[in-house]
Structures are given as structure tokens and as C-alpha cells.
C-alpha positions, 0 to 999 in steps of 0.5 A: 500500500502506498503512502497517502497524501494524509501521511505526507501532511502528518510529516509536514506537521512533524517537521513544523513546516506550515509555510508550504500550504496555501489554501483557505479550505481545510485551514485547521485552527484558523478563524475568520477576521470579522468583517473581512475575507481573511483567515488567520492562524497563530501557530508554532510549537514549544520544544525543550532539548536536553543534550549530552556531548561525549566529546565536548565538540562545538556548539552546545546547541547543535552538532555541526560538521564544521565544528568537530575538532581534530585530534591533537588540538586544544579543542579536542581536549575538551571534556563532555558537557550537558546542556538544555535549551528551548531555542528551537521553539518557534511561532508563526502567523499565517494569514490567507484569503482567496481573491475575487479572481479565485487565486490564493493570497497568503502572508506568512511570518515565523520566528525561532530563537536559534541564532547562536550569535544572540542570547537565547531570549532573542527571536530570529526571523525564519520566514517572511513572505507573501504568496499570490497564486504562483508568485512568491515574494519574500524570505523563505527556503531557496528554490532548490531547498526542500526539507522532504529530502531528510527524514525527521532528525532532532538535531537542528543541524540535520541539514548540514549537507543541504545545498540551500537554506533560506533567502530573500527572493522572487519566485514563480512556480507552476504545475504545467502537467499532472504531477509536474512543476517548474519554478525559477527564482531571483534570489539574494546572493550571499555576501560571503564565500570569497577568501582573500588572504592577501587583501583585507581592504576589499569585500565580496560585492555582487551586483546581480541576483542569484538565478535558480531553476527547478523541475519537480515531480510530486506524487502521493508516494514521493517526489523527485527534484532536479535543479540548478543555480548560478551566481555572480562571484564578484570581489570589489577591491575598493580601489585598494586592491584588484577587482575580480568577477567569476561565475559560480554554479551548482546542481542538485538532485533530490528525492523522497520515496514511500515504499509502504505506508510504514517505510520511506527513503530520502536522498539529497545530492549536489555538486557546485563550483564556487558556491561552497558557502551555499552548503549549510555547514559553510553558510556565512563563511569565506569558502567557495573561491580564493582571490589570487595575488594576480587578481583572479578568482580561483573557484573551488568545488564540492559534492554533498550526499545525504541518504536517510529513511524512516519506519513507522514501528507502531501507531505512535512510535517511529524511527529515523536514520540519516547520514550526510557526507561532503567532500571538497575538491582541490584546496591548494590555496587553503591552510592545511587545517581546512576541512576536506571531507566529513560526515554526520549520522543520526538515529532516533526513536520518536514517540507521538504522545498525542496529535500535538505532543511529541517526544524523542531520543537521538544519537548523533555521530560525526567524523571530519578529515582535514587537508593535512590528514588530521581526523576528528570524531564527535558523538552526542545524545539528545532528548526532546519534548515538543508541543505544537499549537 
């Protein structure tokens, strides 16, 4: 028996991703604003996480590939630690209406508390967009990002190897044939991703938006997605150093497949040239290109692979497993301690206490390998309780 659309909807609720829905019909928990044709819902969830890290690796809130220390360094000598936080707690406002032309119009805004550069009490904006029919304007997941390519993983950094993230964009998407959709978008390019070891005066300064295009097949029992994007890589020397421009690009192939009403598998793969900072583990860093002394940009490449799956053990208990891997190409112009490749795995048991309350336990492990052949390992145990509203 194939997995139904209802079960996929349950997955979306578990993941906490109401931003995908548009219709005012069957909009649970919404109420009509008096005197208008607007329907509004306040949603989100409360979540408490408790973590025990066996190696004292990296962030106290999430296990990141890029923060696993290699053996022999001072960071690798850290002992285990315990932490509790509510940073993943999030809330959103969802306002919808159907226009006089019969088109759906939606405004969605969502916050959480997971910006680790801020105190735990300060909110961070995740999504803020308006969608009218086939057009979306605002900040949300990039055109090539789709969380369905991962099983439900408790660790917030579960998408370490995801090529994408969230960005400000203008997107058009349309179903042109049964089960088939295309979309293209103009997105805000990153303001990082260029390493300039000999020039501190300049900065990455793009003058063009990032362009992306996606083709997807959406079925009740799964999805496939193929996409590509291109970005201008431009270094502005600010009249004190060289100016340089190059073209970065990337491709992705993703999927999710249900085999029975209990079992599914997921996969994500990407290859990019000059856009390594688009991989979540390298987000906001100078990884992707190097400004050489002669003023040229040397573009680095990387691949990411992620596989996973889930199984419904009983009516209320499920299990998920996932492994993500990334490998970078030629790192001639990087320091010897640069991350060359790494992997991260997760395994969990999830208990659906009732339709709104969830609890779970998860074991995560990771391994990294640097350019100079140094290695590092990390492992962590995490417990969570969550209540959706």
C-alpha cells in the first residue's frame, strides 16, 4: 500500500513546516477576521532539548560538521558537557484569503530563537513572505531547498549537507502537467564565500541576483527534484586592491520515496563550483573561491550526499536514520587545517504522545578529515519534548 497524501501532511506537521500550504479550505485552527475575507492562524510549537556531548565538540546547541575538532588540538581536549535549551521553539502567523479572481493570497511570518550569535531570549526571523497564486515574494527556503529530502532528525543541524537554506527572493512556480512543476527564482546572493588572504581592504560585492531553476515531480508516494543555480562571484577591491568577477554554479538532485505506508527513503545530492558557502555547514563563511595575488578568482568545488529513511514501528512510535557526507575538491590555496571531507549520522526513536505532543531520543555521530590528514570524531545524545499549537 502506498503512502497517502494524509501521511505526507502528518510529516509536514512533524517537521513544523506550515509555510508550504496555501489554501483557505481545510485551514485547521484558523478563524475568520470579522468583517473581512481573511483567515488567520497563530501557530508554532514549544520544544525543550536536553543534550549530552561525549566529546565536548562545538556548539552546545547543535552538532555541526564544521565544528568537530581534530585530534591533537586544544579543542579536542575538551571534556563532555550537558546542556538544555528551548531555542528551537518557534511561532508563526499565517494569514490567507482567496481573491475575487479565485487565486490564493497568503502572508506568512515565523520566528525561532536559534541564532547562536544572540542570547537565547532573542527571536530570529525564519520566514517572511507573501504568496499570490504562483508568485512568491519574500524570505523563505531557496528554490532548490526542500526539507522532504531528510527524514525527521532532532538535531537542528540535520541539514548540514543541504545545498540551500533560506533567502530573500522572487519566485514563480507552476504545475504545467499532472504531477509536474517548474519554478525559477531571483534570489539574494550571499555576501560571503570569497577568501582573500592577501587583501583585507576589499569585500565580496555582487551586483546581480542569484538565478535558480527547478523541475519537480510530486506524487502521493514521493517526489523527485532536479535543479540548478548560478551566481555572480564578484570581489570589489575598493580601489585598494584588484577587482575580480567569476561565475559560480551548482546542481542538485533530490528525492523522497514511500515504499509502504510504514517505510520511506530520502536522498539529497549536489555538486557546485564556487558556491561552497551555499552548503549549510559553510553558510556565512569565506569558502567557495580564493582571490589570487594576480587578481583572479580561483573557484573551488564540492559534492554533498545525504541518504536517510524512516519506519513507522507502531501507531505512535517511529524511527529515523540519516547520514550526510561532503567532500571538497582541490584546496591548494587553503591552510592545511581546512576541512576536506566529513560526515554526520543520526538515529532516533520518536514517540507521538498525542496529535500535538511529541517526544524523542537521538544519537548523533560525526567524523571530519582535514587537508593535512588530521581526523576528528564527535558523538552526542539528545532528548526532546515538543508541543505544537
